[in-house]
N, C-alpha and C positions, 0 to 999 in steps of 0.2 A: 327887682325891688332899687329904685334910686336913693329911694332914702335909707340911714343907716337904722335897721331896725331887730331888735330881737324878741323872741315870741316867748310867754310866760302861761302854760295850761295851769290854772288851779284850781287842782283838786283837793281842798285843803277844807272842810263842812261844807261841802259839796251836798244844798238840799235833797234829800231822798226820802222820799213814799213810796218805794219800789217790790215794800215787802220782801217775800220771798228773792226775788231775781236778786237781789243785792244781799244775802244771808252770807254767800261764801265770795265775792265781789263785787268791786267800789262801782258807783254809777259809771264812771268815763267806760267801762269794759262791758256794759251791758246791749248784748247783740240786738242791730238795728236793721232792717227793710234787707231780709234775706241771707245778707254776708256780709256786713257791716258791724261794727262794734259803734258807740257815740262819740267815742273820740276820734275814731277817724275824722270826720266833718270836719271840726274846727284846726285837729291838725294837716288836712289836706287843703285849706282854705289859705292858713298861713303858707304853707309852702308855695303853692299857687302862686301867691302875692309877691315871692321872692323875700320872705323871712326863711332862712336857712339855719336859725339858732333858735331852736327849741330845746324852752328848759319845761319838764311836766314833773310838777310839787306833787308828789303824789302823800298820801295822808295814810289810810290802814287798807285794807283788803287787799292789797295791790301785788299778787304775787299773777294773776291773770293778766292784770298791766303791764308786766315786767315780762311776760310768754309772748301777749299779743304785738307791743312795738320794740321789741328787742335792740337791736343796736339803730335802727330808723331806716335799711335799708328799702326795705319798701317805698320810703316815702322820700327816696333821695336825700338822707340825714346822715349819712356814714363816709362819705369822704374829706380831704383837708379843707375844702372852703366854707363847712359845714358841719352840724353838731345835733343831735339830739340829746340828751342829759337829764335821766329819770333822778331825783333828786328827793328821797323819803325822808320822813321825821331825823335827823340829826341823833336823837335819844329815844329808847326804849319806856323812858318814864311818862307815864300815863299820865301824868299831868301835865309835863309837857307837851306831848303829842296831842292834847285837847286847847291847847293855847290855840290864840288866832292865825289867822294867815299872813301880819305881819311881824311875829312872832320866827316863823318857820322861814319868811324873807331873812330875816336879820341872820339867821343860824346860816344861811348860803351864800351870805352876802358877799363870797370872794367870784362867785360865778357872776354877779353884777358886776364887781370893782373890776374884774381880770378885762372883763370886755372893753373895746372903744366904741361900740355901740350909741348913739345917741339915743334913740327912744326906745320905747317897749310895750308893746300888744300883751294888754294880760285877757284871758279869756278862760268861761268856763266849758266844763263838755257837754252838756247836756243840754246847751242850746244846737241845734239840728237846724245848719243851714249851710249857703254854700255861698261864700262874699268874697269879697276885691279889698284886700285892706288900703291895697294904694291911694282911690281918690279917701277915703277915711283920711290917712295922712296927711294930704296936700290941703283936705277942710282944716285939719285942727292946726296945720301951721298960717291957712290964709286968715286965723280966727283969732293968731296968736292967742291960743287958750292950753292952761293949765294943764288941761284933764278933758276929753271927750269920750261921752258914752255912746256908746252905738244904742239905738232903740228903735224899736217897731212900734206904727201906731195902726188903733184898732185889728189888733192882733186874736187871730182866733188862738186861744190859748188851749183849747180843747181837754182842759182841767189841769193843765199845768201848773203850778207856782210860779207865777212873776211878782219881781217888783214894780211897781208902777213911780209914776215920777211925773212931772210940771214943769213944761217948758215956754218961754214967751217968745214972742213976735221974731225975735233975732235970733232966734234956737238955744237961749242961756238956760240951763236948768236951773230952776227959781224952789224947787221944789222935791222930795225924794223918799219914799222909805226906808225908814230904817229899817226891818224884811218884809214881811207878807205882810202887810196890815188891810184899814181899808180904805186907801184913798182912792177918790173916784178922779178918775184920769184916763185918756185913750191911749198915754203912752206908756210902757211898756220896755224896761231896760232888759237887755239883753245879755248883761252882767260883762260887756267889753270896753276894757277901760283903755288909753292911747296918751303918751304922756313920757315926759322926758325922762330917762335911766337917774338924771340927778335929782329928778323932783322929786319920783317915789322913793327913795332913800335918805331923802331928806325928814318924808312922810315917815319912813319906816321907823328911826332912828326917835324924832321927835313925839310921835305917837307913845313909843315904847317909854320913853324917858318921863309918860305923862302915866303909863299905867294901862294905856290903850294899846289892841295891839290887833285888830278885823279893819281889814283895809276902807270895806263901804263906811262901814258903820262908824269908823272911830277917826279916819284917817278922811276922808270923801265928805261924807253925810254932815258928819261937826264942822268943817270948813264950807260947807258950801256957797256961804254969806262975802270969803274970802277968797277964795280961789275964782278961775275963771274956767267954771264948768261948762261944757257944751254939749248937744245934743246932736248925733246924726244918726236921721234916721235911714235904715235901710228896708227897701224897697220890695225885695224878694222874698221866697220862702221861708217859714220858722217854724221850730216844733220847739217845744219846750216840753223835756222829756224827765221830766221829776217827780214823776208820781205812776201808780201801776193803769191809773184813768187813760190819764197822756200818750203812754206807754202802748196802750193799745189801739186809740183811736187813730193815733201820727201815724203808725204803721199800717192802721185798715187805709188810712189816708192815700199809702203811695200807692192803689189798686187802682187811683185814678191818676189816667194818662195826664192830664195837665198838670195834676201835681209831681209828678215823675219827672217828666221833662223841667221842669221850674228847677229842682233840686238838683238835678245829675246832668242837665246838659247847663243853664245859663251862665256858666261859671266854668271853670276848671274840673279838669277830674277828679272824684273823690277814691282815692286811695287807703287799701287796705291791707292787710296779711296773705298773699295768696298762698292758696292750699290745690296741690296736686288732684284733682278730684276729675272723673269721667266726667261726661254732661249726664243730666238726667236720661230715664228707661222709662217709657212709656209702655206700656202694655197693652196688651187689643183690651183690656175689659178697664180700662183707665176712661176715667172722663173728665176733664180737667175744664174750667171755665174762669178767667179775671182773677187768675190766683199768679204769685211770684212764687217761682219755683227752682232753686240755686243748683248748682252742678251735684249727684252725689245721690239721686235721689231716685227712690223706684216705685214708681207710680200702679198699681192693679186696682185700685178704687176710685172713690169719686172727691173730687177735691173742686168745692167753691169758695171763692171773697174769699182767699186767707194765704198765707206766708209761710213757706215751708225751706227752714234751711239747709245747708247741706247735709245731704246723706240720709236722712226721711225717708222710710218705708212705709206705705199706704197700702196695706196689703185689701187682697181679693174681698168684695163685699163689704169695705169700709165705707164712711162718710166722713167727711171733713170740712165743716161751713166756717166761713168764718171767721178761723182759729189763725192763729200763729204759732207755728211747731219748730222748738229748735233744731241742733244738731242732733242726729241722730234718733231722733224720736220714732218711734216703731208704733204705729196702730192698728192693733190686730182685727182679726176677721169680722165684717160683719158688727163692726165697732161704729157709735157716731160720736162725733166730737163736732162740736156747736158751742161758737162764742168761748172759746178756750185758748190760753196761753199755757204752751207746756215749755217746762224750759227741756236744755241740753238728757240725751240719755232716756227722758221719760219713756215708759211702754206703759201703752195701754194694753190691755189683756183682750181673748177673744169675747166677744156680743156685749160688751159695754158701752152701754149710754151716758155721758157725760156731758149737760148743757149747762151754760152760763149765761148770760144776759151783755149787750151791748154795754149797757151801764156797767153791770157789777161781771166781769169775764171771771169763769175758774180759773185757775192758779194753782198748776201742778210744779213742785220744787225738781230740784236738779236729781237728775234718777231715780224716781221716785215709780213706782210699777201702780197701776190702777185697774 
């Protein structure tokens, strides 16, 4: 990227209605699309846009996050010219940890102050898309905006929660929801913000001095009449994955070839942590249709309209339909799994019948035996 830009992936108080899927992991590391984690999409978008200095502001339950992103080598962020920085809360005090993102930015202000980069892109992990930030920075500079908010018009949220906004004919944001209220608007925020680094630090210090510590609610929403805040409409694929319903529906949408192509082939490559697994093995008794099957799977039964992560074993006579089976799942002989989400290492024993529905899929937590 020709512009001097640093990236921030903000995991502080991410909206999370994922039930048991986030019982032991943060939202950023929820598995998605047979081999990815949610954070892979925004992290890959930043790297593909030439942003080679990225900080991940962790909040809670970040052990799996540390394991997944590591030193950033899978995103080529581990050399002298680049860097991935995982910044957890600066204290273990529960009251301090529960404070807003501006407080945590301030606690790690040295990360910002030591950098000579001019702009900062702040994003969340639950917006699944493949986006190029270069034209967004160009538009931000051309409009002489203070803040540019990436947004989506007429988005199919598939049950996800997104902040609504209103824009005038020039693209300037005139109203923004404090949170997820009842504003009637066709424009949804993608929770991606572009601004100068010095403006961000000014907002951090000014807001905290006034007893305010949330970026959107206090620093942006309350100053929307004073700052030049513009929207940038994203034209590509978007899935807002922060509820169990949106997780299920957005995963199922990947089974449509046009959706898969739009997410993975319109912009750059989506990178993830690599694992050495053998190819999936299909035995003579297997029947598979319209499904995503990751490496390391062993298929002896029937799989229809489903997503199988690495190392899943579908035993002889088992039937899996319209379901998501995460890593190392084991479906016993003659069992039926339909409209289900099974977390990692779930074992379904012999001759079980487990059914949910499209609107209310059955969810089994990690390592459960059914």
